[in-house]
Structure formats: structure tokens, C-alpha cells
C-alpha positions in Angstrom: -1.2 -27.5 20.7 -1.5 -24.6 19.6 -0.8 -23.6 16.0 2.4 -22.0 16.6 4.2 -25.3 18.1 2.9 -27.4 15.5 4.9 -24.8 12.6 7.8 -24.4 14.9 7.6 -20.6 14.9 8.8 -17.0 16.2 6.8 -14.6 16.8 8.5 -12.0 14.4 6.9 -14.6 11.3 3.8 -14.7 13.1 3.2 -11.1 12.9 4.3 -11.3 9.7 1.7 -13.8 8.6 -0.9 -11.8 9.8 -0.2 -9.1 7.8 0.5 -10.7 5.0 -3.2 -12.3 5.5 -4.9 -8.6 6.2 -3.3 -7.3 3.1 -4.8 -10.5 0.9 -8.2 -8.9 2.2 -7.5 -5.9 1.5 -6.6 -6.7 -1.9 -9.1 -8.7 -2.5 -11.6 -5.7 -1.1 -10.0 -4.0 -3.3 -10.7 -6.7 -6.6 -14.2 -6.9 -6.0 -15.6 -4.2 -3.8 -14.7 -1.5 -6.0 -16.6 -2.4 -8.9 -19.7 -1.1 -6.3 -17.9 2.3 -6.6 -17.3 2.2 -10.4 -18.9 -0.4 -11.9 -21.7 2.1 -13.1 -19.4 4.8 -14.3 -17.6 2.2 -16.5 -21.4 0.4 -17.5 -22.7 3.7 -18.5 -19.4 4.5 -20.4 -18.7 7.5 -18.3 -15.0 7.0 -18.0 -12.6 4.1 -19.1 -12.1 1.0 -16.8 -8.5 2.4 -16.5 -9.4 5.8 -15.6 -11.8 4.6 -13.6 -10.0 2.7 -11.2 -7.2 5.5 -11.0 -10.1 7.3 -10.2 -11.2 4.8 -7.5 -7.7 3.9 -5.9 -6.6 7.3 -5.1 -10.3 7.9 -3.4 -10.3 4.4 -1.2 -6.8 5.4 0.5 -8.6 9.0 1.0 -11.7 7.5 2.5 -9.9 5.0 4.9 -6.8 7.8 5.8 -10.0 10.5 6.4 -12.3 8.4 8.1 -11.4 4.8 8.4 -11.0 4.8 11.7 -14.4 3.7 13.3 -15.0 0.3 11.8 -11.3 -0.9 12.9 -12.8 -1.4 16.7 -15.7 -3.3 15.8 -14.1 -5.9 13.1 -10.8 -5.8 15.6 -12.8 -5.9 19.2 -16.5 -5.9 19.2 -17.7 -9.0 17.7 -14.9 -11.1 19.2 -12.0 -10.1 21.1 -9.5 -10.8 18.8 -6.8 -9.4 21.4 -6.6 -12.5 23.1 -5.9 -15.0 20.2 -2.7 -16.2 18.7 -1.7 -14.4 15.6 -1.4 -18.0 13.3 -5.1 -18.4 14.1 -5.9 -15.1 12.7 -4.2 -15.3 9.4 -6.2 -18.8 9.6 -9.1 -17.2 10.0 -8.4 -14.3 7.6 -7.2 -16.3 4.9 -10.0 -18.2 4.9 -12.2 -14.8 4.4 -9.7 -13.5 1.9 -10.1 -16.8 -0.2 -13.6 -16.7 -0.5 -14.2 -12.9 -2.0 -11.5 -14.2 -4.3 -13.2 -16.9 -5.6 -16.1 -14.9 -5.8 -14.0 -12.4 -7.5 -13.0 -15.1 -10.5 -16.5 -16.0 -11.3 -17.8 -12.4 -11.2 -20.0 -12.4 -8.2 -19.9 -8.9 -5.8 -19.9 -10.1 -2.3 -18.5 -8.4 0.6 -15.2 -9.1 1.7 -17.3 -7.5 5.7 -19.2 -10.4 5.3 -16.9 -13.1 4.8 -14.6 -11.2 7.5 -17.8 -11.5 9.8 -18.2 -15.0 9.1 -14.5 -16.2 9.1 -14.8 -14.0 13.1 -17.3 -15.7 14.4 -16.2 -19.2 12.9 -13.0 -18.8 15.0 -15.0 -17.8 18.0 -17.0 -20.9 18.0 -13.8 -23.2 17.4 -11.8 -21.2 19.8 -14.3 -21.5 22.5 -14.3 -17.5 22.6 -17.8 -15.4 23.1 -19.4 -13.9 20.7 -20.7 -9.8 21.6 -24.1 -11.1 20.5 -25.4 -7.7 20.6 -22.9 -6.1 17.4 -23.6 -9.4 15.6 -27.0 -8.9 15.5 -27.0 -5.3 14.8 -24.6 -5.9 11.8 -27.4 -8.7 10.9 -30.0 -6.4 11.1 -28.1 -3.8 8.6 -27.4 -6.1 6.3 -31.0 -7.8 6.3 -31.8 -4.0 5.4 -29.5 -2.6 3.6 -30.3 -3.4 0.1 -34.3 -2.8 0.3 -33.3 0.8 1.6 -30.6 1.4 -1.0 -33.4 0.2 -3.6 -35.8 2.4 -2.1 -33.7 5.5 -2.4 -32.6 4.8 -5.9 -36.1 4.3 -7.4 -37.1 7.4 -5.5 -34.5 9.4 -6.1 -33.9 8.8 -10.1 -37.6 10.3 -10.4 -36.4 13.2 -8.5 -33.0 13.7 -10.3 -35.1 13.5 -13.0 -37.6 15.8 -13.0 -34.9 18.6 -11.6 -33.2 18.0 -14.3 -35.3 18.4 -16.9 -37.0 21.5 -16.1 -33.2 23.0 -15.8 -31.8 21.9 -19.1 -35.0 21.2 -21.3 -33.2 22.9 -24.4 -29.4 22.5 -23.2 -28.4 18.8 -24.1 -25.0 19.7 -24.7 -24.6 21.2 -20.8 -27.0 18.5 -20.0 -24.7 15.9 -20.8 -21.8 17.9 -19.0 -23.3 17.9 -15.7 -24.6 14.0 -15.9 -20.7 13.0 -16.9 -19.3 15.2 -13.5 -22.2 14.3 -11.3 -21.1 10.7 -12.1 -17.3 10.7 -11.8 -18.0 13.0 -8.4 -20.5 9.7 -7.1 -17.8 7.4 -7.9 -15.4 9.3 -6.1 -18.1 9.6 -3.1 -19.0 5.7 -3.5 -14.7 4.9 -3.0 -14.5 7.2 -0.7 -16.8 5.4 1.8 -15.8 1.9 0.2 -12.3 3.0 2.3 -13.6 4.5 5.2 -16.5 1.7 6.1 -14.0 -1.3 4.5 -10.3 -0.6 5.8 -11.3 -2.1 9.1 -12.1 -5.5 7.3 -8.3 -5.4 6.2 -6.6 -3.7 9.7 -9.0 -4.2 12.3 -6.8 -7.0 13.6 -3.8 -6.0 13.1 -4.7 -2.9 15.1 -6.3 -5.2 17.9 -3.4 -7.5 18.4 -0.9 -4.5 18.1 1.2 -5.7 15.5 0.9 -2.2 13.8 -0.8 1.1 15.2 -3.6 2.2 13.7 -2.2 5.0 11.5 0.7 2.3 9.9 -2.3 -0.2 9.2 -4.5 2.1 7.6 -2.0 3.5 4.9 -1.3 0.2 4.3 -4.0 -1.6 3.7 -5.5 0.9 1.9 -2.7 1.0 -0.5 -3.5 -3.1 -0.9 -7.3 -2.2 -1.5 -6.1 0.5 -4.7 -3.3 -2.5 -5.7 -6.2 -4.8 -5.9 -8.6 -2.3 -7.3 -5.9 -1.6 -10.2 -4.8 -5.1 -11.5 -7.7 -7.5 -10.5 -11.3 -5.3 -10.4 -12.7 -5.7 -14.4 -14.7 -9.2 -13.7 -17.0 -7.8 -11.5 -17.0 -4.1 -12.4 -18.7 -5.8 -15.5 -21.1 -7.4 -13.7 -22.4 -3.7 -11.8 -22.3 -2.4 -15.0 -23.7 -4.5 -17.5 -24.8 -7.9 -16.2 -27.6 -6.8 -13.6 -29.3 -4.5 -16.3 -28.6 -1.3 -19.0 -27.7 2.1 -17.4 -27.7 5.6 -18.2 -25.3 8.1 -17.4 -28.2 9.8 -15.0 -28.8 6.2 -13.4 -25.6 5.3 -13.1 -24.9 8.6 -10.6 -28.4 7.8 -8.6 -26.8 4.7 -8.4 -23.9 6.1 -6.8 -24.7 8.5 -4.3 -27.5 6.0 -2.8 -25.3 3.4 -1.8 -22.5 6.2 -1.4 -25.2 7.6 1.0 -26.2 4.8 3.0 -23.1 3.6 3.1 -21.2 6.4 4.7 -24.4 6.7 7.3 -23.3 3.3 8.5 -19.5 4.2 9.0 -20.9 6.8 11.3 -22.2 5.2 13.3 -19.8 2.0 13.1 -21.3 -0.8 11.6 -18.9 -3.0 8.5 -21.4 -3.2 5.7 -21.3 -4.5 2.7 -21.3 -1.7 -0.6 -22.2 -5.3 -2.5 -25.7 -4.8 -0.9 -25.6 -1.9 -1.3 -24.5 -1.1 -4.5 -26.6 -3.9 -6.0 -29.4 -3.0 -4.5 -29.3 0.6 -5.6 -28.9 -1.1 -9.3 -32.3 -3.0 -8.6 -33.9 0.0 -7.9 -33.2 2.3 -10.9 -33.4 -0.7 -13.2 -37.3 -0.9 -12.0 -38.0 2.8 -12.7 -38.4 0.9 -16.6 -39.9 -1.5 -15.3 -39.7 -5.4 -13.9 -38.6 -6.6 -16.8 -35.3 -4.6 -17.5 -33.8 -6.4 -14.6 -32.0 -9.8 -14.4 -33.8 -10.9 -11.9 -31.8 -15.0 -12.1 -28.5 -13.0 -12.0 -29.8 -11.2 -8.6 -30.7 -14.3 -7.4 -27.2 -15.4 -8.0 -25.5 -12.7 -6.6 -27.7 -13.1 -3.6 -26.6 -16.5 -3.6 -23.5 -15.6 -3.5 -24.5 -13.4 -0.1 -25.7 -16.1 1.9 -22.9 -19.0 1.3 -19.9 -16.2 1.1 -20.1 -15.5 5.1 -21.0 -19.5 5.8 -18.3 -20.8 3.6 -15.3 -18.3 5.4 -16.9 -19.3 8.5 -17.4 -22.9 8.4 -14.0 -23.7 6.6 -12.2 -21.1 9.3 -14.0 -23.3 12.2 -12.8 -26.3 10.4 -9.2 -25.5 10.0 -8.8 -24.0 13.5 -10.6 -26.8 15.2 -7.9 -29.8 12.8 -4.6 -27.7 14.1 -6.2 -26.5 17.8 
């Protein structure tokens, strides 16, 4: 028995349900992942929380509109051909994914909407008997595993490079140095937010496009707006985790973190791999924290974050599988 038969809804209602679930995902991306873009900016006291979230919201929308089409096919058709699924089945899967991220956001954990969506789609594929694209899943898993280590190494090395350059250029010009670093931190926060919008918009609207509920342009605009709303209204908890919970950052370290994470995420966007900005950012924060010694990094807190990374796709996948099997 199909879910649509059980609930007795028509096609328009099904489409509205899928749109609502997709926008729920978009809002949780803004609430959780935006912290990875501006958490270090707020933590280093370069910008206030409100100014940083407004700036990030605008940048996310720009990234989604200008470069967000690359990951839509990967989420909508690459991992699992969602075009053959019922709309309500997809709505259940996306709601499970968004709920997992929303809970993590409430608990102040920086997790990945990407991981949650991929986990939910994997559970949906198993529940409905649709074959998962194992090569795409393998590529995603490999990138997820390597990403935080690459980002950590890049931020660790970049810190010494930039510190050496700036110490020579601004040896006796402290005020000019502080002004430049403030601009670089704000600018790199914009770049990270742009990368977030371009890479993660596919998680929110990929299934809408695959199901022909909306065209790509309209879906991207709507999804980007909901990401911005989530960032403006619900992101403060996770921003404080990124900015202050892992290690204390000065403005130069904040700039290096944001530059490293934005570079790695945008590189993955160009090859169509939806990745976790949370992993890239936490990796870069750890990397730059290690420049001060291992004791400066809150290792227990990092392990809790890593545990949430593992649990999020697993929980969203298992719950999606169970619910869809229950109502199928």
C-alpha cells in the first residue's frame, strides 16, 4: 500500500509536502551550517552575531544562485534516482534528515545537513528497493573521511605562512595590521558563506528538481531564502560552539580557518561532491589550534562532535528506513 493511499492526499498536497520538507532542510542548513561560515568571525570578536549573520545570509543566497546547480543532480539523481519515488516518501525522508540536524542544532553540535540527507536517501533506497549508486556513495564517503584532515593540514600550514608574511609587512604598523585582518576575516566569512550556499543548496532542493515539482532556478531561489532565514533566526548556539567551544581564536587564526574551509568546500563543489562544511571548518579550527600546542584544543569536545558526525547520517537513515517500511 502506498503512502499516498493511506493519507488520501492529492498530487498538489503531495508537492506542497515535499516543498515544506525541502524548506525545513534549507532552514536547518542555515541554522547549523552557517555557524561554520561565521563562527570564527564572531568568536574572534571581529563582527557581532547579528551583523555576521546578515552578511552570511546575503552571501549564502549569492552562492546558491550563482554556483548552486553543480550539486543538485548529485543529490537528486546521482546517489539515488529520486524521480521514481513517491513525493510523500521523499517528504518523510527529508523530514527525518532535517529533524536530525534540528536536534543537533538545539544541542549546539555542528553537524552536516549533507550527511543527514545522504543518510536519509540511503535509508529510503534500502526501504523501497531502489539501487544506490555505489560509486557515488563511495566517492562521497572517501571525501567525507579525508576532508577534515585536509582542512586541518591546510590551516596549520597556512597559519605559519600568513603569520610570517604579515609580520614582515606590518612590523611597526599594528593599527594597519588590525584593520587588514578585520577585513580579511569578514571577507573570508563571505567566501565561506558563498561556498556553503553553492555546495549545500542541492541538499535542500535536489529532490524538488528531480521530481519536477519546481524548476532549478525557482527551487534554488526559494531554498536560498530559507537557508538565510534559518541563519538569521536559529544559528546562535552552534556559532558559539565553533567560535569559542573548540579553541580560542585570534583574528589571524579566524581568517586562516575560514580561508582553508572555504577553499576545500568550494573545490568539492566544482567536482559536484556535496560535502560537510562542518567537517571542513572543525578540521581547520583544530589545525590552527594545534599551532598553539595540543593542550589548547578541547579534545573531549572534538570527540563529541565527531560522534555527532557519525550518528547523524546513521540516525536519519535508520529512521527513514523504519518509517517508510512501516507505511509502505
